[in-house]
Structure formats: C-alpha cells, structure tokens
MIBAMAR-656345 format. One record per residue (C-alpha): x negated, z negated, y negated; residue in three letters. Coordinates in steps of 0.05 Angstrom, whole numbers, padded with zeros to 5 digits, always signed. Last residue first. Layout:
<sites>
XZYALA ...
</sites>
This chain:
<sites>
-01618-00606-02825LYS -01662-00619-02886GLY -01638-00691-02897MET -01610-00725-02835CYS -01537-00717-02818PHE -01485-00771-02834LYS -01459-00732-02895SER -01442-00676-02846PHE -01385-00714-02814ILE -01357-00741-02880GLU -01357-00672-02912ASN -01320-00642-02853VAL -01270-00699-02854LEU -01256-00687-02928ASP -01249-00612-02919GLU -01193-00619-02868GLY -01197-00607-02793VAL -01156-00554-02756THR -01208-00505-02731GLU -01263-00556-02728GLY -01280-00549-02654THR -01256-00618-02636ILE -01199-00618-02687ASN -01172-00555-02654GLY -01158-00596-02591LEU -01114-00640-02633GLU -01079-00579-02663GLU -01062-00550-02595TYR -01038-00617-02569ALA -00991-00624-02629SER -00967-00552-02619MET -00950-00568-02546LEU -00913-00630-02570ASP -00868-00591-02617ILE -00861-00530-02571SER -00836-00571-02512TYR -00781-00603-02555PHE -00759-00533-02573ASP -00743-00523-02499GLU -00685-00572-02499PRO -00696-00636-02458MET -00688-00635-02383GLN -00712-00707-02375ASN -00769-00688-02330GLU -00787-00630-02376ILE -00787-00675-02437SER -00833-00724-02401HIS -00880-00668-02382GLN -00883-00647-02455VAL -00896-00719-02474LEU -00954-00721-02425HIS -00983-00661-02461LEU -00979-00698-02527SER -01015-00758-02497LYS -01070-00712-02470LEU -01080-00682-02539ALA -01085-00752-02570SER -01137-00773-02518GLN -01177-00709-02529LEU -01175-00720-02605SER -01199-00792-02597ALA -01257-00770-02551LYS -01279-00717-02602GLN -01281-00769-02657ARG -01318-00820-02614VAL -01372-00771-02595ASN -01404-00789-02528SER -01378-00729-02489ILE -01406-00706-02423PHE -01386-00636-02404ILE -01416-00617-02337GLU -01471-00565-02338ASP -01502-00590-02273ASN -01540-00652-02296PHE -01560-00696-02237ILE -01557-00771-02242LEU -01575-00793-02172GLU -01527-00847-02148GLY -01457-00859-02172SER -01476-00859-02246PHE -01468-00931-02269PHE -01476-00975-02208MET -01511-00924-02165ASN -01562-00910-02220LYS -01573-00985-02231ILE -01581-00996-02156ILE -01634-00941-02152LYS -01675-00973-02208GLN -01672-01042-02175LEU -01696-01011-02109GLN -01756-00983-02147GLU -01772-01052-02174ILE -01767-01086-02106GLY -01840-01109-02100ILE -01884-01104-02162HIS -01930-01159-02135GLU -01919-01206-02194LYS -01847-01184-02203VAL -01833-01201-02131SER -01765-01178-02110ILE -01708-01195-02063SER -01646-01156-02083VAL -01573-01178-02085VAL -01516-01131-02104PRO -01459-01164-02144SER -01395-01175-02105SER -01369-01239-02136LEU -01308-01277-02110ASN -01342-01345-02123LYS -01350-01361-02049GLU -01373-01290-02038THR -01428-01299-02090LEU -01454-01362-02054LYS -01453-01326-01987LYS -01492-01267-02018LYS -01542-01317-02046MET -01554-01351-01979ASP -01560-01284-01943GLU -01610-01259-01994GLU -01651-01322-01981THR -01659-01388-02019ILE -01716-01436-02010LYS -01765-01379-01998GLN -01839-01390-01985GLU -01874-01344-02035LEU -01879-01267-02036ASP -01804-01265-02050CYS -01820-01292-02119LYS -01756-01266-02151ASN -01687-01263-02121LEU -01653-01212-02165LEU -01577-01211-02174VAL -01548-01148-02205ILE -01488-01149-02251ALA -01431-01105-02275LYS -01381-01156-02298ARG -01314-01182-02272ASP -01344-01252-02261THR -01419-01251-02274LEU -01416-01302-02331TYR -01394-01357-02283ARG -01457-01345-02243LEU -01499-01370-02302ILE -01467-01439-02302ASP -01476-01446-02227GLU -01550-01428-02236ASP -01556-01484-02287ASN -01522-01532-02239GLU -01577-01521-02187ASN -01603-01467-02141LEU -01662-01484-02096LYS -01732-01462-02116ARG -01777-01410-02084SER -01723-01357-02093SER -01730-01363-02168ASP -01667-01330-02195ALA -01660-01268-02238ILE -01592-01248-02263TYR -01592-01177-02290ILE -01529-01167-02330ILE -01506-01097-02347LEU -01460-01070-02401ASP -01474-01134-02441ALA -01431-01158-02499ASN -01411-01228-02472SER -01481-01238-02444LEU -01513-01230-02512TYR -01470-01286-02539LYS -01491-01331-02481LYS -01564-01317-02496THR -01552-01338-02568ARG -01528-01406-02545ASP -01590-01413-02502VAL -01635-01396-02560GLY -01600-01447-02604LEU -01611-01499-02549LYS -01685-01481-02547GLU -01691-01496-02622VAL -01652-01561-02616LEU -01691-01588-02556ASP -01641-01632-02520LYS -01634-01583-02463THR -01583-01562-02411ASP -01607-01497-02380ARG -01603-01423-02392ILE -01672-01390-02401GLY -01679-01356-02468ALA -01665-01282-02465THR -01702-01218-02449ASP -01659-01161-02477VAL -01659-01090-02452ILE -01629-01029-02485ASN -01637-00988-02422LEU -01644-00913-02426THR -01637-00876-02360ILE -01687-00822-02339GLY -01726-00864-02288ASP -01721-00925-02332LEU -01732-00905-02404ASN -01740-00969-02444ILE -01712-01000-02508GLN -01736-01070-02524GLU -01706-01135-02548GLU -01735-01205-02543VAL -01682-01260-02549ALA -01703-01328-02575ASP -01737-01391-02547ARG -01777-01358-02491THR -01828-01412-02472THR -01772-01456-02443GLY -01810-01476-02381GLU -01886-01476-02385ILE -01920-01433-02333ASP -01932-01380-02386THR -01908-01309-02402VAL -01897-01285-02473ILE -01854-01223-02476SER -01875-01152-02492ARG -01938-01148-02450GLU -01932-01075-02432LYS -01897-01028-02383GLY -01827-01042-02409VAL -01800-01055-02339LEU -01860-01097-02319VAL -01859-01136-02384ASN -01785-01151-02379MET -01794-01173-02307LEU -01849-01221-02329SER -01804-01247-02384SER -01747-01261-02336LYS -01791-01292-02281GLY -01752-01354-02262ALA -01791-01398-02311ASN -01729-01422-02348PRO -01664-01408-02311LYS -01637-01337-02311GLY -01615-01279-02354VAL -01639-01209-02366ILE -01588-01172-02411VAL -01577-01097-02409THR -01541-01055-02460ASN -01542-00988-02424ILE -01566-00931-02469GLY -01535-00899-02531GLU -01531-00826-02510LYS -01530-00830-02435LEU -01486-00893-02437LEU -01437-00858-02484GLU -01435-00797-02439GLY -01425-00839-02377ASN -01365-00871-02411GLU -01341-00802-02431SER -01342-00775-02360ARG -01272-00799-02347GLN -01251-00767-02413LEU -01277-00699-02391ILE -01241-00704-02324THR -01177-00726-02359GLU -01180-00666-02405ILE -01187-00618-02346GLN -01130-00652-02308SER -01085-00648-02370SER -01098-00573-02373ILE -01078-00564-02300ASN -01018-00610-02305MET -00994-00574-02367ILE -00998-00506-02332ILE -00961-00533-02271LYS -00907-00563-02316ASN -00899-00497-02353LEU -00885-00459-02288LYS -00835-00511-02265ASN -00799-00512-02332GLU -00794-00436-02334TYR -00742-00435-02279GLY -00694-00397-02324GLU -00729-00382-02389ILE -00702-00311-02395SER -00724-00264-02450ILE -00677-00207-02468ASN -00613-00243-02487GLU -00649-00307-02508PRO -00686-00271-02565ASP -00707-00324-02616ASP -00710-00382-02566LEU -00747-00338-02516ALA -00797-00316-02569SER -00810-00388-02590GLU -00820-00409-02518ILE -00867-00351-02503PHE -00908-00363-02566ALA -00915-00437-02549ILE -00936-00418-02478GLU -00990-00371-02504HIS -01013-00424-02554ILE -01025-00473-02498ILE -01065-00425-02454GLU -01109-00404-02512LYS -01119-00476-02533ARG -01144-00494-02463MET -01194-00435-02462LYS -01220-00451-02532LYS -01229-00524-02513VAL -01272-00506-02452ALA -01312-00454-02491ASP -01326-00501-02549LYS -01348-00557-02502MET -01396-00511-02465ARG -01420-00479-02531GLY -01495-00475-02524GLN -01501-00534-02571LEU -01456-00574-02525HIS -01502-00562-02465ASN -01563-00574-02508ILE -01535-00643-02526SER -01521-00658-02453SER -01591-00637-02432ASP -01622-00682-02486LEU -01578-00741-02465ALA -01601-00729-02394PHE -01674-00724-02414ASN -01674-00790-02452ASN -01666-00819-02522LYS -01632-00759-02556ALA -01629-00770-02632ASN -01647-00699-02652ILE -01602-00669-02598LEU -01545-00715-02617ASP -01555-00692-02689MET -01548-00620-02668VAL -01490-00637-02621SER -01447-00651-02681GLU -01455-00579-02704ALA -01438-00553-02634GLN -01373-00594-02633SER -01357-00569-02704LEU -01364-00495-02687ASP -01426-00453-02695ILE -01442-00388-02732ARG -01376-00388-02768GLY -01402-00389-02840ASN -01372-00458-02851LEU -01407-00485-02789PHE -01475-00455-02805ALA -01464-00479-02877ARG -01453-00550-02852LYS -01516-00545-02811THR -01556-00529-02874PHE -01518-00582-02913GLU -01533-00639-02865GLY -01555-00686-02921PRO -01548-00651-02988GLU -01595-00594-03007ALA -01635-00598-03070PRO -01622-00538-03117ARG -01655-00471-03117ALA -01678-00427-03176GLY -01751-00431-03195TYR -01757-00506-03209LYS -01723-00522-03143ILE -01775-00482-03104VAL -01830-00515-03145THR -01804-00585-03131GLU -01801-00568-03057LEU -01873-00543-03059ILE -01897-00606-03094ARG -01859-00651-03046LYS -01890-00616-02986MET -01960-00622-03018VAL -01951-00697-03030LEU -01924-00713-02960THR -01982-00677-02927GLY -01961-00628-02873GLY -01997-00565-02895HIS -01946-00510-02907CYS -01897-00469-02868ASP -01847-00442-02918ILE -01780-00423-02888GLU -01736-00372-02922VAL -01663-00360-02907THR -01612-00307-02925ASP -01547-00336-02897GLU -01521-00344-02826ALA -01542-00418-02833THR -01590-00416-02774TYR -01609-00344-02789SER -01590-00274-02769GLY -01529-00265-02814PRO -01562-00258-02862ALA -01637-00245-02869LYS -01693-00288-02842MET -01762-00289-02874LEU -01818-00335-02850LEU -01872-00354-02900VAL -01942-00378-02879ILE -01977-00422-02930VAL -02039-00438-02971GLU -02019-00491-03021ASP -02004-00508-03094ILE -02040-00451-03131VAL -02031-00457-03206GLN -02018-00391-03243ASP -01943-00404-03251GLY -01927-00454-03197ASP -01958-00419-03138LEU -01946-00416-03063ILE -02001-00378-03028TYR -02008-00325-02974GLY -01993-00305-02902TYR -01927-00271-02887HIS -01885-00276-02824LEU -01829-00227-02807THR -01758-00238-02780ASN -01726-00192-02832ALA -01764-00134-02861PRO -01800-00140-02929MET -01769-00120-02995LYS -01750-00192-03013SER -01822-00211-03000LEU -01848-00176-03062THR -01924-00180-03053LYS -01974-00200-03107LYS -02048-00199-03087GLY -02086-00189-03023ASN -02078-00260-02997LYS -02003-00255-03014SER -01971-00288-03074ARG -01907-00329-03071TYR -01871-00368-03127ILE -01823-00319-03160ARG -01812-00276-03098ASP -01793-00339-03059ILE -01737-00353-03108VAL -01710-00282-03106ALA -01712-00283-03031PHE -01670-00347-03027SER -01621-00326-03082GLU -01561-00315-03036GLU -01571-00379-02998GLY -01620-00419-02956SER -01689-00448-02970ILE -01729-00490-02920ARG -01794-00528-02933VAL -01833-00539-02869ILE -01893-00585-02859GLY -01951-00575-02811ILE -02009-00619-02788GLY -01976-00686-02804SER -01970-00737-02860ASN -01900-00765-02861THR -01835-00742-02891MET -01808-00713-02826ALA -01796-00638-02826THR -01742-00596-02859ALA -01761-00609-02931ILE -01702-00585-02971ALA -01674-00525-03008ALA -01606-00497-03029ILE -01583-00432-03059THR -01512-00442-03085ASP -01454-00401-03060GLY -01425-00457-03017LYS -01425-00508-03073MET 
</sites>
C-alpha cells in the first residue's frame, strides 16, 4: 500500500565494494533510529537535517551487523518524494541481506519490483514517460540509447505531450463554450483555424512516430545476419567485428554448423549479430540443419551482410543467397580483395542490377582489416542517414507510447475529416477529446490502476 514503509536492496545482488539498502515511507526515520548507532554512541537520525551523511553501525539489538554510512532525505526532496533513507554498506551479498532483514524486522516491508519508481510517479515527482525511461536508462546498450533515455527522464517527452494537450483542450473548451452560448461566441470561419492547429499537432506526432523505428533500433539493436557460402570469410568477419575469437575459423568448408550470436557496439550502434552456417547444397544432415536455420534468421533480419569470396566465381549457392536480398536492407561485401579477384565490384553491381537489387557493394579484406570502416559508415547511412547525432530529438522505443501516439493521430485525422465534410462542431469535440486522452496515456494522466501496476511490475527489484 502507498502509506507503507518499504525497503529493498538497490544494488546488484553480487559481491562488490559497496551495497545500498533503500528505505522509503512515513516510518523510514523511525526504522533507522531503531537500528543505527553512531561511532560516538546512540544518535537519533530522525532529528538530523535532510541531505546529510552519518557514519556508524547497523545493529540488530546489541549485535553489530556492519559499519555503514547513512544518507537522509526528507520529503519531498527524494527520489520517491517521501522520507527516504539509504544505507551504504559493504557490498557482500550476505551482509546486504542481513541489513535488509533487520530493516524489515524493525518496521518496513519488502518493496515490490519497481515500487520506488511507482511511488515517484504516484507522488507526482515524475510522469509515466519519465518512469519508463528509468528502466530504459538502466538497460541502455549504447551511448545513443543512453542519451535518449536521459532525454526522456529530463521531461522532453512530457513537455511535448503537455504542450499538445494544452492546445487541444483549449479548442475543446472553445467549441463547448460556443455551443452553449452561440449568441455571444461566433464560430464562423473557425474550421480553418482549427484545421491549421490540427495539422500542426499532427505534424509533431508524425515526426515523433517517424523517429520511432530509429528509437527501437537504438534501444534493441540492429538484428544483423552474416550470410555467404562456406569459407567466404563470415566467421572471420564476425571475429573482427566482435574483437575476439568468437567463431571458429578454419580452411575446411562447413566448419560453422550452427548460428553464433553476439552483441557488439559498432561505432555507437548496437548490432545483434549472427554468424550463420554457409549456404550451400549439402548431404550432411547436421550441416543441412544449420543451413535451414540460417534461412530462418534471414527472414527476421533488420540487416543482411552478404559476404562473397572475390577470389572465386559466383555459383548457384550465391544465386540462392541473392534471392533473400530482395526488398531487404543488405550490404554486399567482396572479401579477400588482397588476392587476385575473380569478381569485381563492377561485376557484382551488374549482377545486382539484373536482379533489381540496389544493395551497396564494398571490397574488403577481413584478414588485412581493409574496408571495415567503410562498412560502419554504410550501416549508419542505411539506418540513420549518416552520422547519428543526438540533438535533444524525441526518439521513442516504447510500444505503449507509440500505440497511444498512433491512436491520437488517428483521432486528429477524424477531426480533419469532419471539417472537410462540414460536420456539426460537436463531432470535433468528440475526436479532440479522444486525442487528448490518448496523449494523456503517455504521461499517465489518463491511465488506470491496472495498467500502472503492470508497467511497474516489469521493473527490477529495488528501483
């Protein structure tokens, strides 16, 4: 319950230098008074100023559990906007558990997953979009995802939604006032003014939605599949990109029998990269299963990197691979450019043109590390239109927020449709209110308790 005093371990449950046990709620100071003793004897922490540190011991009765530093934060100046105590202890898993057990024994209860952040939301310190950004911040896989999460945490999304809702509710109020008092409030020519306002708000939402694909890629990473004939250099490329010997490399064809998966950070972009079994006709049952699995990975890939051995001519296996590049984001790499080439960039580009493919072609040598930087630039151009620079734009990757934006946009389009068809003004109000409420779902102003509980149940413990 909201009025309870809750406690949890706020750091990872692993041995480390420092561990933190967090307490929040009305009885936080009373609980710490029962279990804390300063180096110089008993000290009543509840009488100490806010935002102060205190050095002493945590005790269970007369038994000393650990030497600690205690941080005091008084409402509303804390993460939860409640009285909060944080106990900085030694980071052993056993000592952290003992301190938490003692805190619970003397008046707190165990916090549920995400309950501290949930209280920050319920107490009005943050809105729902900021709360969701907390977990995005914790799970960020690269600098751009980190910047985007901080952007949301600072309220960029909240401010944008708040501004749009303010404009919408103003127009709803005007329409309702005009309908109630037509003699004094004229709506003649109002349709043109309203249409311009709707177009402006719709444009803002569309811009955010257009960036949503990039937001998802920033957060989750680009699902990338390396494909090619056996011994074309797929595993060697994987090892170069990963920066370690992740895949087995030999001169024997068909060495890679199953997919090898790895997550890498390529110049600020996360790639969920898969080195697959070489595609060829084979009677080897195990290798055939690997080839079949490769084809499944290809169907779900955001990016296909097709690597061909430029020192060997193309054959029917290459033709089979090229079929998977149709209508897909793909890059063709001609490996072993340090050797005598049997197929050039011009030859490959001609082959792609014949098959109505427009994938970029790059000559590389994995062995000599030639062309790897060019590959990185092509990936950025392909997904992020060149250099990925973060300038406070709103990138959303949250499916719930995206759905609410789409619904709000649909309602605004219905308003425009009503204007075009010269429908009565009360039709405008209905769809405007729908858009207003959908936008409110993003910040949490119009969501129900069940949805709030579901969202915070997915948070990690102690956050």
